[in-house]
MITORLO-579659 format. One record per residue (C-alpha): residue number from 1; residue in three letters; x, y, z. Coordinates in steps of 0.02 Angstrom, whole numbers, plus 32768, in hexadecimal, padded with zeros to 4 digits. Layout:
# MITORLO-579659
PT num residuo   px   py   pz
PT NUM     ALA    X    Y    Z
...
# end
This chain:
# MITORLO-579659
PT num residuo   px   py   pz
PT   1     MET 0EEC 62DF 0FA6
PT   2     LYS 0E7D 633B 1022
PT   3     PHE 0EA5 6320 10D9
PT   4     ILE 0DFF 62CC 1103
PT   5     GLU 0E11 6250 1075
PT   6     LYS 0EC4 622A 10A9
PT   7     LEU 0E8E 6212 115E
PT   8     LYS 0E00 619E 1131
PT   9     LYS 0E73 6132 10C8
PT  10     SER 0EF5 612A 1151
PT  11     ALA 0E76 6103 11D8
PT  12     SER 0E27 607B 116E
PT  13     LYS 0ECB 602C 1139
PT  14     ASN 0F10 6023 11EA
PT  15     LYS 0E66 600C 123E
PT  16     SER 0E98 6097 12B4
PT  17     LEU 0E64 6140 12F9
PT  18     LEU 0F06 614F 135C
PT  19     CYS 0F6D 61EB 133C
PT  20     ILE 101A 61E6 138B
PT  21     GLY 1064 6288 13CA
PT  22     LEU 111C 6299 13A0
PT  23     ASP 113C 631C 1427
PT  24     THR 11EC 62E2 1447
PT  25     ASP 124E 6324 14DC
PT  26     LEU 130A 6307 14D8
PT  27     ASN 130E 62F1 1595
PT  28     LYS 128F 6263 1590
PT  29     LEU 12E0 61F6 150B
PT  30     PRO 130A 6142 153A
PT  31     ASP 13B6 6130 1589
PT  32     VAL 13FB 60DB 14ED
PT  33     PHE 13FC 6184 1494
PT  34     PRO 1486 6204 14B0
PT  35     ARG 1448 62AD 14EC
PT  36     GLU 1464 62FF 1443
PT  37     ILE 13E5 635C 13DA
PT  38     ASP 13F2 62E2 1348
PT  39     SER 13BB 6256 13BD
PT  40     ILE 130C 62A0 13AF
PT  41     LEU 1308 627C 12F5
PT  42     GLU 1346 61C9 130D
PT  43     PHE 12C7 61AC 1398
PT  44     ASN 123A 61F0 132B
PT  45     ARG 126E 617E 129D
PT  46     ASN 1264 60E9 1313
PT  47     ILE 11B6 611C 134D
PT  48     ILE 1179 612C 129A
PT  49     GLU 11C4 6085 1268
PT  50     ALA 1171 6032 12FE
PT  51     THR 10C4 607E 12E7
PT  52     TYR 10A1 60B8 1234
PT  53     ASP 102A 6025 1217
PT  54     LEU 0FCB 6047 12B9
PT  55     VAL 0F9C 60FE 12A7
PT  56     CYS 0F27 616B 1243
PT  57     ALA 0F97 6205 1255
PT  58     TYR 102C 6252 12AC
PT  59     LYS 102A 62F9 1307
PT  60     LEU 10C8 635D 1327
PT  61     ASN 10C7 63EB 13A5
PT  62     SER 1137 646F 1357
PT  63     ALA 116C 64B6 1400
PT  64     PHE 11D7 641E 1426
PT  65     TYR 123B 643F 1387
PT  66     GLU 123B 64FD 1383
PT  67     ALA 128B 64FE 1431
PT  68     LEU 1324 64A9 13E6
PT  69     GLY 134A 6536 136C
PT  70     VAL 137B 6520 12B6
PT  71     ARG 13A4 6467 12C7
PT  72     GLY 12FD 644C 131C
PT  73     PHE 12A1 648F 1283
PT  74     GLU 130B 641C 1216
PT  75     ILE 12E0 6386 1283
PT  76     LEU 1228 63B4 127A
PT  77     LYS 1230 63B4 11BB
PT  78     LEU 1296 6314 11B4
PT  79     THR 121C 62BD 1229
PT  80     ILE 118C 62F3 11BA
PT  81     ASP 11EA 62B0 1122
PT  82     ASN 11FE 6207 1179
PT  83     ILE 1143 61ED 118E
PT  84     PRO 10FA 617E 1103
PT  85     ASP 109B 61DD 107D
PT  86     GLY 0FF1 6191 10A3
PT  87     ILE 0FED 61CA 1159
PT  88     PRO 0FAA 6279 1180
PT  89     ILE 101D 62EE 11E1
PT  90     ILE 0FDB 6372 1258
PT  91     LEU 1049 6403 128F
PT  92     ASP 1011 6432 133E
PT  93     ALA 1046 64E9 1338
PT  94     LYS 0FAA 6541 137D
PT  95     ARG 0FCE 65D9 1313
PT  96     GLY 0F5C 6671 1319
PT  97     ASP 0F7F 671F 12DA
PT  98     ILE 0F44 67AB 1266
PT  99     THR 0F29 6781 11AF
PT 100     SER 0FD4 67B6 116D
PT 101     SER 102E 674D 11F0
PT 102     ALA 0FB3 66BC 11DE
PT 103     GLU 0FD9 66B4 1124
PT 104     MET 1091 669A 114C
PT 105     TYR 106C 6617 11D0
PT 106     ALA 0FFE 65BA 1153
PT 107     LYS 1089 65B9 10D1
PT 108     SER 1104 657C 1155
PT 109     ALA 1096 64EA 1188
PT 110     PHE 104E 64B4 10E1
PT 111     ILE 10D7 64E1 1065
PT 112     GLU 117D 64E0 10C2
PT 113     PHE 1159 6451 113B
PT 114     GLY 10D9 63FE 10CA
PT 115     VAL 1063 63C3 1153
PT 116     ASP 0FAE 6395 1134
PT 117     ALA 0F5E 63F1 11C6
PT 118     VAL 0F83 6471 124C
PT 119     THR 0F3A 64A3 12F4
PT 120     LEU 0F07 655A 1309
PT 121     ASN 0ED8 65CC 1398
PT 122     PRO 0E3A 662F 136A
PT 123     TYR 0E52 66C1 13E3
PT 124     PHE 0E78 6739 1353
PT 125     GLY 0DD3 670E 1301
PT 126     VAL 0D9D 66BD 1260
PT 127     GLU 0E14 6729 11F9
PT 128     SER 0EA7 66D1 1249
PT 129     ILE 0E65 6628 120B
PT 130     GLU 0E37 6657 1159
PT 131     PRO 0EE8 6658 110E
PT 132     PHE 0EF9 65A2 1142
PT 133     ILE 0E53 6565 10FC
PT 134     ARG 0E7D 65AD 1051
PT 135     PHE 0EEB 6513 1040
PT 136     ASP 0E53 64AA 101A
PT 137     ASP 0EB1 6404 1016
PT 138     LYS 0EF2 6426 10C6
PT 139     PHE 0E98 6428 116D
PT 140     VAL 0E8C 6495 1207
PT 141     PHE 0E64 6463 12BA
PT 142     VAL 0E27 64F9 131E
PT 143     VAL 0E44 64EB 13DA
PT 144     VAL 0D95 64EF 1424
PT 145     LEU 0D9F 6490 14C7
PT 146     SER 0E4F 646E 1504
PT 147     SER 0E85 63E0 1578
PT 148     ASN 0EE8 6449 15F5
PT 149     GLN 0EAB 6496 1697
PT 150     GLY 0EC0 6544 164D
PT 151     ALA 0E27 6522 15E1
PT 152     PHE 0DBE 6565 1672
PT 153     ASP 0E10 6611 1668
PT 154     PHE 0DB7 6642 15C7
PT 155     GLN 0D64 65B1 156B
PT 156     TYR 0CDD 6599 15F0
PT 157     LEU 0CAC 664F 15FF
PT 158     LYS 0BF0 6661 15E9
PT 159     CYS 0BB2 66CE 155B
PT 160     GLY 0AF7 66D3 1574
PT 161     ASP 0AC0 661F 1584
PT 162     LYS 0B59 65D7 152D
PT 163     PHE 0C0E 65B8 1557
PT 164     LEU 0C91 6615 14F3
PT 165     PHE 0CD1 6572 14A9
PT 166     GLN 0C25 6551 145E
PT 167     ILE 0C21 65FD 140E
PT 168     VAL 0CCF 65E3 13C5
PT 169     ALA 0C9A 653D 1379
PT 170     GLU 0BFC 658B 1330
PT 171     LYS 0C68 6604 12CB
PT 172     PHE 0CA7 6573 1262
PT 173     LEU 0C08 6512 1239
PT 174     ASP 0BEA 6562 118F
PT 175     GLU 0C10 64F9 10F4
PT 176     LYS 0CA0 656B 10C5
PT 177     PHE 0CFA 6522 115C
PT 178     ASP 0CEE 646E 1120
PT 179     ASN 0DA9 6457 1139
PT 180     VAL 0DA0 6492 11ED
PT 181     GLY 0D92 641A 1280
PT 182     PHE 0D9F 6432 133C
PT 183     VAL 0E1C 6409 13C4
PT 184     VAL 0DB9 63CA 145A
PT 185     GLY 0E12 6382 14F1
PT 186     ALA 0DEA 62D5 1532
PT 187     THR 0DF7 631A 15E2
PT 188     ARG 0D57 637E 15C3
PT 189     GLY 0CE9 62E1 15C6
PT 190     GLU 0C2F 6304 15B4
PT 191     GLU 0C50 63B6 1578
PT 192     ILE 0C91 6370 14D3
PT 193     ALA 0BD9 634C 14B0
PT 194     LEU 0BB2 6406 14B4
PT 195     VAL 0C28 641D 1421
PT 196     ARG 0BEE 6380 13C6
PT 197     ASN 0B39 63B6 13D5
PT 198     LEU 0B63 644B 1365
PT 199     SER 0B94 63DB 12D4
PT 200     ASP 0B98 6321 12B3
PT 201     LYS 0C11 633F 1222
PT 202     LYS 0CA3 639A 1271
PT 203     LEU 0D43 6338 1289
PT 204     PHE 0D8B 633D 1339
PT 205     LEU 0E42 632F 136A
PT 206     ILE 0E40 62F1 141D
PT 207     PRO 0EDA 6303 148C
PT 208     GLY 0EE1 62DC 1545
PT 209     ILE 0EDE 621E 1541
PT 210     GLY 0F70 61CB 1597
PT 211     ALA 0FDC 623A 1606
PT 212     GLN 0F4D 62B6 1623
PT 213     LYS 0ED5 6229 1653
PT 214     GLY 0E47 625D 15E1
PT 215     ASN 0DAD 61EF 15D2
PT 216     LEU 0DBF 6188 1532
PT 217     GLU 0D0E 6142 1539
PT 218     LEU 0CBE 61EF 1540
PT 219     ALA 0D38 6233 14C0
PT 220     LEU 0CFF 61B0 1444
PT 221     LYS 0C47 61B6 1474
PT 222     TYR 0C3D 6270 144D
PT 223     GLY 0CD5 6286 13DE
PT 224     LEU 0CA9 6215 134C
PT 225     ASN 0C57 6272 12BD
PT 226     ARG 0BD4 622E 1246
PT 227     ASP 0C5E 61D5 11E5
PT 228     LYS 0C92 6181 1289
PT 229     ILE 0D3A 61D7 1288
PT 230     CYS 0D9C 6241 1303
PT 231     LEU 0E54 6248 132D
PT 232     ILE 0E88 6209 13D8
PT 233     ASN 0F33 6253 13FA
PT 234     VAL 0FA8 61FC 1472
PT 235     GLY 105C 6235 1488
PT 236     ARG 10BE 6219 1527
PT 237     GLU 106B 6177 155B
PT 238     ILE 10A4 6127 14B9
PT 239     ILE 1149 6178 148A
PT 240     TYR 1191 6168 153A
PT 241     ALA 1150 60B8 1557
PT 242     SER 11FF 607C 1585
PT 243     ASN 12A5 60C8 15BA
PT 244     SER 1309 602F 1589
PT 245     GLU 134D 5FD9 14ED
PT 246     ASP 12A4 5F89 14D0
PT 247     PHE 1254 6035 14B5
PT 248     LYS 1222 6013 1400
PT 249     ILE 11C8 5F72 142D
PT 250     LYS 1172 5FC2 14C2
PT 251     ILE 113B 6057 1459
PT 252     ARG 10EB 5FE3 13DB
PT 253     LEU 1096 5F7B 1461
PT 254     LYS 104F 6016 14B6
PT 255     ALA 1010 605A 1410
PT 256     ILE 0FBB 5FB3 13EB
PT 257     GLU 0F6D 5FB2 1499
PT 258     ILE 0F22 6060 1484
PT 259     LYS 0EEB 6043 13D1
PT 260     GLU 0E90 5FA3 1403
PT 261     LYS 0E41 5FFA 1498
PT 262     ILE 0DFE 6082 1425
PT 263     ASN 0DB7 6002 13AC
PT 264     LYS 0D66 5F9C 1435
PT 265     ILE 0D0E 6035 147C
PT 266     ILE 0CD0 6065 13CF
PT 267     GLU 0C8B 5FB6 13B4
PT 268     ASN 0C24 5FC6 1453
PT 269     LEU 0BDE 6073 1432
# end
């Protein structure tokens, strides 16, 4: 099943555009968990059990697992295996390299880990993206407009009358890039519109809601495509909703709160 089809089914079934980020930090687990690496897997399982009927997708930032060595990679794979089949999985790896290396990264993400989508850094050019899009049932999110302060170092450089982030996005508007979407940060507000104005079709993955205090209303106003879909990613605000024994209940309640807030805003657009 193609990623977009899988996402639409998941979003429709759960009436949700919420994507939960499983960026799990051992030092931030609730106190009920021992400070052991395998606690991450058990914590992730609890999050999935508490929220799988509330989300349209899950996103896992590979850095949080790679930093733990061999067992971290195993926990990443085991977490992926614990996510129900009908829910899309995004590997937030932000890979970007020459073609020969990109081919290996693509195999790692799509074959070895078996995820549905991956985030990529486009600095190496279109050739660094092409090995990923050859997997036509998978999906790629190119980082166009990031949510961090460092976005102003390069992404806002003017090239003629355009920002660099606009020029990057324009590289992927051709039909051959149908399985390419964009990462645009919720902290960028009105500037999301500059990317949306390039295409009403492109799917946006939108981080920066929650701990980074991004504007959810603007993210949805400009982030929704013509199919009325985007992915609103929230991580820390949900997964660390409680430090106590009630963590699973509090995680679910926070996910419900954010999901309902998203849906209410969409209804009023």
